[in-house]
C-alpha positions as CSV (number, residue, x, y, z in Angstrom):
1,M,28.0,-12.6,8.7
2,K,28.0,-12.5,4.9
3,T,28.2,-9.7,2.4
4,L,25.8,-9.8,-0.6
5,T,26.2,-7.6,-3.7
6,L,23.0,-7.6,-5.7
7,P,21.9,-5.9,-8.9
8,A,18.8,-3.8,-9.3
9,G,15.6,-5.8,-9.6
10,E,16.8,-8.8,-7.6
11,I,14.3,-10.6,-5.4
12,I,15.8,-11.1,-1.9
13,Y,12.9,-13.1,-0.7
14,E,9.2,-13.4,-1.5
15,E,6.1,-13.3,0.6
16,G,5.5,-16.9,2.0
17,D,9.2,-17.9,1.9
18,E,10.7,-19.4,5.0
19,A,12.7,-16.9,7.0
20,Q,16.3,-17.9,7.0
21,A,18.3,-14.7,7.6
22,V,18.2,-11.1,8.8
23,F,19.6,-8.4,6.5
24,L,21.2,-5.0,7.0
25,I,21.4,-2.5,4.0
26,E,24.9,-1.2,3.7
27,D,24.2,0.6,0.4
28,G,21.3,0.9,-2.0
29,A,17.5,0.8,-1.8
30,V,15.1,-2.1,-1.3
31,E,11.4,-2.2,-2.0
32,V,8.9,-3.7,0.4
33,S,5.7,-5.1,-1.2
34,R,2.8,-7.3,-0.3
35,R,0.1,-9.0,-2.3
36,T,-3.3,-7.2,-2.1
37,G,-5.9,-9.1,-4.1
38,D,-4.1,-10.0,-7.4
39,R,-1.6,-7.2,-7.2
40,A,1.7,-6.5,-5.5
41,V,1.5,-3.2,-3.7
42,R,4.5,-1.2,-2.6
43,L,4.4,-0.5,1.1
44,A,7.8,1.2,1.7
45,V,11.3,1.7,0.4
46,F,14.2,0.9,2.8
47,G,17.6,2.5,2.5
48,K,21.1,2.5,4.0
49,G,21.3,1.4,7.6
50,E,17.8,-0.3,7.8
51,V,17.2,-3.9,8.9
52,F,14.7,-6.3,7.5
53,G,13.7,-10.0,7.7
54,E,13.9,-10.1,11.5
55,S,10.2,-10.5,12.2
56,G,10.0,-13.9,10.4
57,V,13.2,-15.1,12.1
58,I,12.2,-14.1,15.6
59,R,8.7,-15.5,15.3
60,N,9.7,-18.6,13.3
61,K,7.2,-17.7,10.6
62,V,7.3,-17.3,6.8
63,H,7.9,-13.8,5.5
64,S,4.9,-11.6,5.2
65,T,6.3,-9.3,2.5
66,T,8.5,-9.5,-0.7
67,M,11.8,-7.6,-0.7
68,R,13.3,-6.5,-4.0
69,T,16.3,-4.3,-4.8
70,L,15.5,-1.0,-6.6
71,T,19.2,-0.2,-7.2
72,D,22.5,-2.0,-7.0
73,T,22.5,-3.0,-3.4
74,V,25.0,-4.2,-0.8
75,L,23.6,-6.2,2.1
76,L,25.0,-7.8,5.3
77,S,23.3,-11.1,5.9
78,V,23.1,-12.9,9.3
79,T,21.7,-16.4,9.4
80,K,18.7,-17.3,11.5
81,E,20.8,-19.4,13.9
82,Q,23.4,-16.7,14.4
83,F,20.8,-14.0,15.0
84,L,18.9,-16.0,17.6
85,K,22.1,-17.1,19.3
86,L,22.9,-13.5,20.2
87,F,19.8,-13.3,22.4
88,S,19.5,-16.8,23.8
89,D,23.2,-17.0,25.0
90,N,23.4,-13.5,26.6
91,N,20.0,-13.3,28.2
92,P,17.4,-16.1,28.8
93,L,14.6,-13.6,28.8
94,G,15.9,-11.8,25.6
95,L,14.3,-14.1,23.0
96,P,10.8,-14.3,24.6
97,M,10.7,-10.5,25.0
98,L,11.9,-10.0,21.5
99,R,9.2,-12.3,20.1
100,M,6.5,-10.4,22.1
101,L,7.8,-7.1,20.7
102,S,7.9,-8.5,17.2
103,E,4.2,-9.6,17.4
104,R,3.2,-6.1,18.5
105,L,5.1,-4.5,15.7
106,E,3.5,-6.9,13.2
107,K,0.0,-6.1,14.4
108,A,0.8,-2.4,14.0
109,D,2.0,-3.1,10.4
110,E,-1.2,-5.0,9.6
111,R,-3.2,-2.0,10.9
112,L,-1.2,0.4,8.8
113,I,-1.6,-1.6,5.6
114,F,-5.1,-3.1,5.8
115,G,-6.8,-1.6,8.8
116,G,-8.7,1.6,9.6
117,T,-7.2,5.0,9.7
118,R,-6.4,5.8,13.3
119,G,-3.7,8.2,14.5
120,D,-0.4,7.7,12.6
121,D,-2.1,5.4,10.1
122,K,-3.4,8.4,8.1
123,A,-1.6,9.3,4.9
124,F,0.2,12.5,5.9
125,L,1.2,13.9,2.5
126,E,4.6,15.1,3.5
127,K,5.5,11.4,4.1
128,V,3.8,10.2,0.8
129,G,6.1,9.7,-2.1
130,A,3.5,8.9,-4.7
131,I,-0.3,8.4,-5.0
132,R,-1.6,5.8,-7.5
133,I,-5.0,4.5,-8.6
134,L,-4.8,0.8,-9.5
135,P,-7.5,-1.5,-10.8
136,N,-9.1,-4.0,-8.4
137,N,-10.9,-6.1,-11.0
138,E,-10.7,-7.0,-14.7
139,A,-13.3,-4.4,-15.7
140,M,-11.1,-1.5,-14.3
141,R,-7.9,-3.2,-15.6
142,K,-9.4,-2.8,-19.1
143,Q,-10.1,0.9,-18.6
144,I,-7.0,2.2,-16.8
145,G,-4.5,-0.6,-17.5
146,E,-2.5,-2.9,-15.3
147,D,-0.2,-0.2,-14.0
148,G,-3.1,2.2,-13.3
149,I,-2.6,6.0,-12.9
150,S,0.1,8.0,-11.0
151,L,-1.4,11.2,-9.8
152,S,0.5,14.4,-10.5
153,M,-1.8,16.8,-8.6
154,L,-4.6,17.1,-6.0
155,P,-7.5,17.4,-6.0
156,F,-8.2,14.5,-8.4
157,R,-11.7,13.6,-9.5
158,V,-13.2,10.3,-10.7
159,G,-16.5,10.1,-12.6
160,R,-18.3,9.0,-15.7
161,R,-17.9,10.2,-19.3
162,G,-20.8,12.2,-20.6
163,N,-21.6,9.9,-23.6
164,H,-22.1,6.2,-23.3
165,N,-20.0,5.7,-26.4
166,D,-17.0,7.6,-25.1
167,G,-14.0,5.7,-24.0
168,T,-11.9,6.3,-20.8
169,E,-10.2,9.7,-20.6
170,I,-7.3,10.4,-18.2
171,S,-6.4,14.1,-17.9
172,E,-4.6,16.2,-15.3
173,G,-6.7,16.1,-12.2
174,R,-9.4,13.8,-13.6
175,L,-10.3,10.2,-14.5
176,S,-13.4,9.9,-16.7
177,L,-14.6,6.3,-17.1
178,H,-16.7,4.7,-19.7
179,A,-19.9,3.6,-18.0
180,R,-23.0,1.8,-19.4
181,N,-24.9,2.1,-16.1
182,D,-25.6,5.8,-15.3
183,I,-27.0,4.9,-11.9
184,I,-23.9,3.3,-10.4
185,L,-21.3,5.7,-11.6
186,S,-22.1,9.4,-11.4
187,P,-20.5,12.1,-13.7
188,E,-18.8,13.6,-10.6
189,H,-18.5,10.6,-8.2
190,F,-15.6,11.0,-5.8
191,E,-12.5,13.2,-5.3
192,L,-9.1,12.8,-3.7
193,E,-7.9,15.9,-2.0
194,K,-5.7,17.4,0.7
195,R,-7.1,18.4,4.1
196,D,-5.0,19.6,7.0
197,G,-2.0,18.0,5.3
198,Y,-3.6,14.5,5.0
199,L,-5.0,12.6,2.0
200,I,-8.8,12.3,2.1
201,I,-11.5,10.9,-0.2
202,R,-14.8,12.8,-0.6
203,D,-18.0,11.6,-2.2
204,L,-19.3,14.3,-4.5
205,G,-23.0,13.6,-4.0
206,S,-23.1,10.5,-6.2
207,H,-26.3,8.6,-6.7
208,L,-25.2,5.5,-4.7
209,G,-22.2,6.7,-2.7
210,T,-18.6,5.5,-2.4
211,I,-17.1,2.8,-0.2
212,A,-13.6,3.5,1.2
213,N,-11.9,0.7,3.3
214,G,-15.4,-0.6,4.2
215,Q,-16.8,2.8,5.1
216,H,-19.8,4.0,3.2
217,L,-19.6,7.7,2.1
218,S,-22.4,9.8,0.9
219,R,-23.2,13.5,0.9
220,F,-26.7,12.4,1.8
221,G,-25.6,10.2,4.7
222,H,-23.7,10.5,7.9
223,E,-20.3,11.0,6.4
224,A,-19.2,12.2,3.0
225,T,-15.4,12.2,3.6
226,A,-12.8,9.8,5.1
227,F,-9.1,9.8,5.7
228,L,-7.1,7.4,3.6
229,K,-4.2,5.5,5.0
230,M,-0.6,4.7,4.0
231,G,-0.4,1.7,1.7
232,A,-3.4,0.3,-0.1
233,N,-6.9,1.7,0.3
234,D,-9.8,-0.4,-1.1
235,V,-12.3,2.0,-2.8
236,T,-15.5,1.3,-4.7
237,A,-17.5,3.8,-6.6
238,G,-21.1,2.8,-6.0
239,P,-22.5,0.0,-3.8
240,K,-20.9,-3.3,-2.9
241,G,-20.5,-5.4,-6.1
242,S,-20.1,-2.3,-8.3
243,P,-17.6,-2.9,-11.2
244,Y,-15.8,0.4,-10.4
245,Q,-13.3,-1.0,-7.9
246,F,-9.9,0.4,-7.2
247,Y,-6.9,0.4,-4.9
248,I,-5.8,3.9,-4.1
249,V,-2.2,3.5,-2.9
250,A,-0.3,6.1,-0.8
251,E,3.3,5.0,-1.2
252,P,5.6,6.0,1.6
253,R,8.4,8.4,0.6
254,G,11.7,6.5,0.3
255,E,14.5,7.4,2.7
256,G,18.3,6.9,2.2
């Protein structure tokens, strides 16, 4: 076992790296992120006492996330060989059972990050540390910037500026985008709001609807609202192929 003392901003390992060790946080905070499209999206923040890196080691696969220190951090590191030896020596069934459990947990993580909103996948606002709107293409990157918008309040509305010549306007509770095509983006297009303690998205009767994680929302259709999930939500204002594409990210509240 080895002790590592790392400064803030240090990459411990990156998504796609070969898994070589398991880590325990003795002190500090570590960010968990994953590539979604062309962006790195924060999925969680780990604190003192939490373990990471074990999934790749157990399943003999590359890491599926990137881990980066947010503060000065002290880690205990156990090599892959040392970690696996604990199970193979003491119990011949231990390692196969551990691999099966790891696969189940990884599937649950995939559902949380990229899948539908079922059960505990929903973004319960008491567990959300921050809500951000990020661009999902170059057109939106030019309008709201690479770092997007951090929301300070709910409800929050997204729509079109009243004049074609007006630029993007970001104000408390509203994002008004410059839009040349009136049909695709409505003046009042969609809204993020709180319902029963959860984060939801609601189409506001837009001309062509809203797509949230593959689900088409329209006041004139079957559903106008949908629960958003923890992690990255893929949202398009308008039909498939619309230039108004975003990630709405519900970042888990850090612990420790």
